[in-house]
N, C-alpha and C positions, 0 to 999 in steps of 0.2 A: 504494499499499500504506499509506504513512504517513498519508494522509487518513482511512483507516478506523480507525486506532489512536486518533486523537484523539477522534472521536465515541464510541468504545467506552469510553475512559477517562472521558470526560465523563459518559456514562450511568452508569458505576459510581459516580462521585462523587455524581450527582444522585439515583439510585434506591437506592443501597446505601451511604449515608454512614457507617453504623455499621462497615462493613468497613474503610473508609479511616481513620476516626477511631480504631478499636480498635488498628490497627497503629501509628498515630502516637502514641497514648496509651502503648502499651507502651514504645516507644523513648524517649518523653519521660520516663516514670517511671524507666526505667533511668538515663537521663542525670541526672535530678534527684536520685535517691536515691544514685547512685554517683559523682557528679561530685566532682571535687577538682582540684587543680592538675595540669597535664600538664607533666612535666619536659621541658626542652629541653637541648640539648647532650649528647644520649644517647651514651655510649660503650659501653654494654652493652645492645644493642637486643633487642627481642622479635622473633625471626625469624618471619616469616609462614608459613613452611613447616613449622614444628613443630606438633604437636598437644599442646595444654595440657589436662591432666586434673587438676582440683583439687576436693576436697570439703572443705566446712567443717562442723565439728561445732558446732552452736548449741544451747546448753543454757540460756542466760539469757534470760528473757522481757523484755518492754518495761518501761521504768522507771515508766511509768504505763499503766493499762489502755487508754487511748486513743492510745497511741504505737506506732510501728513498732519491731519487734524490731531492735536495732542489728546483730546478727550477719547478718541477711538482706542488709544493705547491702554486705557484703564481696563477694558474688557480683556485685552490680550494679556495684561499683567495678571489679572485674576485667574485666567486659564493657566498661565505659566506657573504661578505659585500653587494652584490646585494640583496640577500635574506633579510638581515637585514634592507635594505632600500626599501623594497617592490617593487623591480624591477621584473616584471614577467620573469620567466625563458625563455619564448618564445622570449623575447627581448634580450637575452644574447647569443651571438655566439662566441665561443672560440675555439682556436686551440693551440696545442703544437707541435712545429717542433723540432725534435731531431736529433743530430749528435754528433760527438766527443765521449768523454768518457761516455756520457749518453746513447749511443746507446745500450749497453748490457742490460740496465734496461728495454728494451722493449721485452726481450725474455721471452718465457714461462718458468715456474719455472724449469723444467727438464733441459732445455738448459742452463739457467743461472747457475744452480747448477753445471753442468758439466764444465762451463767456470770459475766460481768464487768460487766454493766450499761451497756455502751457498745458502739459499733460497733468492729469489728476493723480497726484502721488498717493492719495488715500486708497485707490482702488485695490492694490494687492492686499493691504491689511483688511479692508472691508470684505473682500472675497474670502480671505482666510478665516475671518470671524464667522462669516456665513457658513463656510464649510465645517466649522466647529459647532454649528448649531446656534449661534448668536442671532437673535432677531434684530434686524435693522429697520427702524420705523421713522418716518418723517412726518412732520406737521403739515397737514394739507393747507393750512392758512399761510404757512411760510412759503409754500410753492406758489400760491396765488400772489402774495406780496412781492415775490421776486420774479414773477412772470415766467415761472418754470413749468414745463409740461411733465406730467407723470410719465409720459412715454420716453422721456430723456433720462429717467432714473435707471440705475443699475437694476437688473431684472429681479433681484431678490428683495429690494426695498419695499416695505409695506407703507401705505399711505393711511394716516389716521386723520380724523376730522381736525384735531388740534393736538399739539404736544401735551397740553394739560390733560386732555381726555386719554391720550395714550398712557401717560404716567399714572393717571387715576385708575385706569383699567388694570395695568400691571400691578399696582399696589393692591387692588381688590383681589388679584390672583395670588397674592402673597409675596410679591417682589419688594425688596428694600429699594428705595429710590435714593440715588446718589448723584451729585453734580460735581464734576471735577473742577 
C-alpha cells in the first residue's frame, strides 16, 4: 500500500506543481506576514480544545499604495502563534471586517492599479488568509462612498450592509471584536 502512495504523491508534484506550491505559498505568506517572537515559559497557555473566534475591524489602509495593509497582519499573526502553540486550525475562526481607507485593498489587482497606480500588495496575504479559512468582509457603504463596484473585489470578499452590522453579527456569533 505505501509503495503506491509515493508514486501518486510524486505524480502530483510533477504534473500539478501549482497545487503543491499554492499550498506552500499560503503557509509561507502567513508565516512571513504574521511571524514574530514565540514566547517561551508559557504559564497561560492556549488550550487546543477551545474554539477561538476573533474578528478584526480594519479601517486604515496601507501607509503607501504599494504596501500591505498592516491590520491584515493581525489575523496572520494569530494563525502563526496558534500554529506554534499546537492549536488545531479547525478550532480557529477568524474574520477581517474592512472599511475606511483600507477598502481599496480588497480590489482585484487591475482595479487597484487603475485607482492607485501600482499593484495591490495586500492580495497575496488576503489570498493566504482566505486559504486558511479567514472570512474577509467589506462594508457595503464604504464601497458606495468610494464609488467601488463589488465586481472589482477579490472573489472571496463578502459584502455586508455596513461594517457595524458585520461586526455586530460576528459578535452575536461569539466572535471577540478587535481593532488594530
